[in-house]
C-alpha positions, 0 to 999 in steps of 0.5 A: 513497555507493555509485556507480551505473552510469549509461547514457546511451542514444541520445535517442529524439527531441525532446520525448519525456520520460519519466515513470517509476514505481518500485515495490519489492516483497519479491520483485521491483522493477517499473518503468514509463516513459511519455511526456508523452502517457501512452503506455507506452514500456517496462516492466521487472521485476527481482529486488529487493535487500533488503540495499540496495533502491536498488541494484535500483531504479537498475539497473532504471531504467537497464535500463528507459531502455535499453529506451525509448531514453532516458537519465536526463536525460530523466526529468521525473517520478519516483515511488517506492513503497518498503517501507523504513519498513514493513520497518524496523518489522516487522523491528525495525530502526529507530532507538534511540528515546526518549520525552519526555512529561508526568510521570505518563504514562510508560507510556501506550505500554505500557498501550495499550488493555489489549486482549489477543490471548489473553484467558486467557494469563498471559504478559505478552509476548504482549500487543502493548503489551509491546514498545513502540518506545520502551523504558521505560528511554528514556522520560522525563517532564517537569513540564507539563500542558495541560487539556482540553477548552479547552487551558489551561495548568494546569502550566507547562513546566519547562525544567530537566526538559527539559534533564535528559531530553535529556541523559539520552537523549543519554548513553544513545545514543538516536538518535531522540526522540518528544515526546508530551504530554498533550492537546497536540492542544488546545495544542501550546505545550509540545510545540513548546518541548520539541522546540525544546530537544531539537533545540538540545541534541541536534542529531544526534537525529531529533526528532518531536512528536505535534502535527506528526504526529497532532494528534488525540484519543486519547492511546495512538494518538497516542503510538504514532504519534509513537513509530513516526514517530521509530522509522522516521525515521532509516532512512527519511530515510537511504534517501530522501536516498541514493536522491534523491542517486543519481538526481541524480548520474545526471543526473535533473532531476526531483525524486523523489516518494514514494507515501504510504499515503493514495494521494498523492505527497509530496516527499522533505523531507515523507517525511523529516519524516513517514515514518510516512505511507509505511507500507503505501504500496506496495499503493496503486499497484495500486488507483490503476491499477485505478481508472483502468483501470476508468474507461477502460472505463466500470466505476466499481466495481472490486476490485483483486487485486495478487499479487506474489511475497510477498503479495496486496493487495486493494483495493475502490473503489466508484464509483472512490473509494479508501476510507480505513481508520478511524483506530482500525482502522489497525495495522502489525504489532503497532502502532497508527498514527493516520495516513491509510491507504487501506483495502487488505487484505494477506495472505501469498499470493504466487508465493513463498508457501511450502507447509508442514505445521504441527505438527498436520499441517495443509496451509498456504500462506504467509504465509512467503515464499521472497522474492527470495533464495533464491526458489522451488525452481524458481529454482535459487538454493538454495530448498528449500521448495515455493511457489505458483510451483513448483505452477503450474510443475508444473501446466503453467501456467508454461513454463520457456522463458517464465519463463526470460526473467524468472528467468535459470535455471529448474529444473522438477525442483527444483519437483517434488522440493520438492513431492514431499518436503514435501507429496505424500509426507507427505500421501500425495498424488500430485505433481499433487494436491499441486500443485493443493492448493497453488493451491487453498489460495492461492485460498481465502485470497484469496477469504476476504480479498476477502470480508472487504474487500467483503461485510463492509463492505457491498459486493456483489462481484457488482457489481464488476469484478475488475482483476488485477495483479502477476506472479501476479494473472492466474493467480488472477483467474478462480478467485477471481472464480468463487468470489465470483460476480464476472462480469468480470475485467480484465487490463490490458496491463501487469499485472505492473507495475500498482503502478508504473503506478499511481504515474504516475497518483497525485495530489500530495496532503497530508492534514491532520486536527485534533480539534474535538469538539462536538455537531452541534446546537450546533456552534461554526460559526466554530471549525469554519470557522477550523480548516478554513481553517487546514488548507487554507492549510497544505496549499496552502502545501505544494503551492505549495512543490512548484511548483503554482499555486492554480489546479491545487489541488483540495480535499476537506473531511470530518468524522469523526462518531459517534452519542453513546455510540459509540466509533468514528467514520465519515468523511463528506464535508463539504457545500459552502457556508458552515458554518452550521445548513444545513451541519450539517443536510446533514452529519447527513443524510450521516452517517446515510446512511453509517452505514446503508450501513456498519452496515445501520441509522441512528439519526435521533433520536440526537445526532451528535457531530463529533470530527475535521475533515480537509482533503485538498489535491491536484493531479490525476494524469495517467492512462496512456493505452492504445494503441487498435489500429485494425486489429481482428482479423478471425479468432480468435487463433492459439495458440502451442502446445498442452500439457496443463495441470491446472486446479482441480477437474479430475482430468485435464490437458486440452489447453490452448492457449498464446497470446503476449499481444503477438500478440493484437489487439482483437477476438480471442477465446479459449475456455478452457482457455488460457494467455496469456503475456507478459513480466511475468505469465501469465494463466490462462483456465480451462475454462468461461471465455472472453476477448476483447481490447477496443479498449484491448488489455485482456483481458476474462475472463467465464464462458462462456454 
């Protein structure tokens, strides 16, 4: 295990213990520390270390605590958002994975749903099922069969087949085994026994079974999710154990928590068993923070725009509620995954997104990113391609002296050279027009993604407040809002580490789902009640294992329903009360209402079928508290300096006032064009926009009247 340097700083004072959030992104690692009272003590941002993400996390934690005047022994809570599982999947760097399944179903992973991304191509390799995570040579079968729909055993399990399959996989050097049998979600007896034998005969292998991961109807999606869990399990487990051990070695008394894709936190042991739940967990923190920031100022409807160095993440929270993706609309890379995920759109549009010309000469920005190393051309670390950051530097929005605080070295000449060489000269543009074009294309990409995330799902963005996060969120927020007629933009006090801040507000939560299909009109109420009780008991048992009492636990029950003949379900909150005919009628009414909102129509006369049931057991998080400055400003803010900046749509670069965020107080007003600088982000106030500082020290941007 790599040794990490440990800083033992001076204690800030008795009773002040730190809660820290660590969010590792593709370009930067963000950290935030808050006290027990929710007040932010310190924030920190440093370049990520993709070869060893824990190195930047531990270095950043040391530097964060030094800023706060605390040491590792003062950390009473630590939540971590990691992309290790996602990267292992997208980069195809997971474990050598084998599969044990029912005889005759060896190729479910390969066949998939028979959908082809290119309908008229004869090349098999372009079909997304053509590269299963468990290759065919490592997919084995055993004699067994469970019957649908009652779960009765039709063919008993042949344990000799299991022993033979495990021996074959062990001899071929497989590291991880996925066990997925037909209809095991109705009766997991055979799967449980296969997993037991595999763990006994091959103790070095990571073994996972579908009834432990996704006990739900739909064979291909269940097979795919189980294979994915097995594929990312070993690498994720090694990382989680190593990072937890490094924190313990440093003297941290708190147990590490990890953010999941459903917006809750889990302990390392749970992350080790179900690493598939960590996929795409990184962007969730900013949405949680945005919901809290909106609630603080009385805004229930919020859209978050979290723009980092590699990507832009967009979340829509109507009435402060995180929306979950449909299980049939959840995909990571080329693979379907049937696990709860917050509905967040991610696109390759960040500060490090590369501007380039495709073979047809089209001007594009992203999704390729310069990442943390070498980074944008202006970083002077060997990057040769122009990025969004280079364009903003050339346009005058970023000042070299200001960015140098976060990036040690900054070379504007390299930014100009990269844009001139790769964009301006090939397209016959001036340097300024090329830089403006890079920004405009990035804005357009974000606008279209936000339109899909809101309008196409039945939400009017004009009724929402846009909350901007990330190192580049403040630069894009106003232009994106203007394009969608959003009337208010909120820039919280520490936007550059917003996702890390959201980790501190997150719930400790466990999600469980089970298939129990039936027509709503003749539903087996006792079976539904029993299944809800089973999931509730398991969820509360796990929270009790994490040290939470029954009085701290909150429960949310839901059902996934569809009209007869439909192929997709909609999740609906289950009505309170006893599960009986009255409960079913209330569920029907809720489903019709949700269907009309989502698809603009309902079918009250059509039968409704319940497919899956779900339980979420959680312990509410502790929101951050923004300091309220009692000394309101008595006059307009004084600019730090004035310099020319070029804004979208302008042919000239007007004189623009620059302000230091730390000098702004509640009551201060700023007229655009203006730039507000702070260590973790830069906020642009275009011409025709204005900003004011509210009593929570938020910047509130609105179009000038």
